[in-house]
C-alpha positions in Angstrom: -236.8 -134.5 -27.2 -238.4 -136.3 -24.2 -240.9 -139.2 -24.4 -244.1 -138.6 -22.5 -245.7 -141.6 -20.7 -249.5 -141.7 -20.0 -250.8 -143.8 -17.3 -251.8 -146.4 -20.2 -248.3 -146.8 -21.1 -247.3 -148.7 -17.7 -247.8 -152.1 -17.2 -250.7 -152.9 -14.2 -247.9 -154.7 -12.3 -244.2 -155.2 -11.6 -244.1 -158.9 -12.8 -241.2 -159.1 -15.0 -243.3 -160.6 -18.1 -245.4 -157.3 -18.0 -242.2 -155.1 -17.7 -240.7 -156.8 -20.5 -243.5 -156.3 -23.0 -243.4 -152.6 -21.8 -239.7 -151.9 -22.3 -239.1 -153.9 -25.4 -241.3 -151.1 -27.0 -238.8 -148.4 -25.7 -235.4 -150.2 -25.1 -233.0 -152.6 -26.4 -233.6 -156.1 -25.0 -230.7 -158.6 -24.1 -231.4 -162.4 -22.8 -228.0 -163.9 -21.6 -226.4 -165.9 -19.5 -223.5 -165.7 -16.8 -221.3 -168.9 -15.6 -219.6 -167.6 -12.5 -216.8 -170.1 -11.0 -217.2 -170.9 -7.4 -214.2 -172.3 -5.6 -215.2 -174.7 -2.6 -212.1 -174.3 0.1 -212.1 -177.2 2.9 -211.3 -176.3 6.5 -207.7 -176.3 5.9 -207.6 -174.0 3.1 -207.3 -176.4 0.1 -209.4 -175.9 -2.9 -211.3 -179.3 -3.5 -213.5 -178.2 -6.4 -215.2 -175.6 -8.8 -218.8 -175.4 -9.5 -220.1 -173.7 -12.4 -223.7 -172.1 -12.2 -225.4 -170.6 -15.1 -227.6 -167.6 -14.0 -230.1 -166.4 -16.9 -231.1 -162.9 -17.2 -233.0 -160.1 -19.1 -231.8 -156.6 -19.4 -233.2 -153.6 -21.0 -231.0 -150.6 -22.0 -231.6 -147.3 -23.6 -231.3 -146.7 -27.5 -230.1 -143.3 -26.8 -227.0 -143.6 -24.4 -226.4 -147.0 -22.6 -225.4 -146.0 -19.1 -228.5 -147.0 -17.6 -230.1 -150.7 -17.5 -233.1 -152.5 -16.2 -232.6 -156.1 -15.4 -234.5 -159.2 -14.2 -232.7 -162.7 -13.2 -234.4 -165.6 -13.7 -235.4 -167.4 -10.6 -235.2 -164.2 -8.7 -238.4 -162.3 -8.1 -238.6 -158.7 -9.2 -236.9 -156.1 -11.5 -233.6 -154.5 -10.7 -231.9 -150.8 -12.0 -228.6 -149.9 -12.3 -226.7 -146.9 -13.8 -226.6 -143.2 -13.5 -229.5 -140.8 -12.3 -230.0 -137.3 -10.8 -228.7 -137.0 -7.0 -231.4 -134.6 -6.6 -234.2 -137.2 -7.3 -232.6 -140.3 -5.9 -230.8 -139.5 -2.7 -227.2 -140.5 -1.7 -225.8 -143.0 -4.6 -223.6 -145.8 -4.2 -220.8 -144.0 -6.3 -220.4 -140.5 -7.3 -220.5 -139.7 -11.3 -217.8 -137.5 -12.9 -220.8 -135.4 -13.8 -221.8 -133.3 -11.0 -225.4 -133.9 -9.9 -225.3 -137.5 -10.9 -224.5 -140.7 -9.1 -224.6 -144.5 -9.9 -227.3 -146.4 -8.3 -228.1 -150.2 -8.1 -231.6 -151.2 -6.7 -234.7 -153.2 -6.9 -237.7 -151.4 -8.1 -240.4 -151.2 -5.4 -243.6 -150.2 -7.1 -245.0 -149.1 -10.3 -244.8 -145.4 -9.2 -241.1 -145.9 -8.3 -240.7 -147.7 -12.1 -242.4 -144.5 -13.4 -239.9 -142.2 -11.7 -237.0 -144.0 -12.7 -238.0 -144.7 -16.2 -238.5 -140.7 -16.5 -234.8 -140.0 -15.0 -233.4 -142.7 -17.0 -234.4 -140.8 -20.2 -233.3 -137.6 -18.9 -230.1 -138.9 -17.8 -229.5 -140.8 -21.4 -230.2 -137.7 -23.1 -228.1 -135.3 -21.1 -224.9 -138.2 -21.1 -225.6 -138.3 -25.0 -224.6 -134.8 -25.2 -221.9 -134.5 -22.7 -218.3 -134.7 -24.5 
């Protein structure tokens, strides 16, 4: 059964703190860190050192079926989304899905209306993919 959202459910701005409070009510929340290794190479092509950087991020993902995720990286303004959505609602995807009519998307959320559109599509997609065997 699809959850219906009223205008009062949505945060009044897209600052990540407000989104965090909102999404924690409806989705699982994970705070994590990544530590990618960056190799620095000199002009002769020799590796001279490795730098480890930590990036802390929050992601929120479905309780129904974990194919879609909202995320915020500390130090980078805004909220992003990646996952599978209906192509007829979001246009040409980065990659096609095995399921017809769905595709993989990764983009920054532009506005409150865009956030609402994505959230409603995520719920439909999660429910659909949860029933597909």
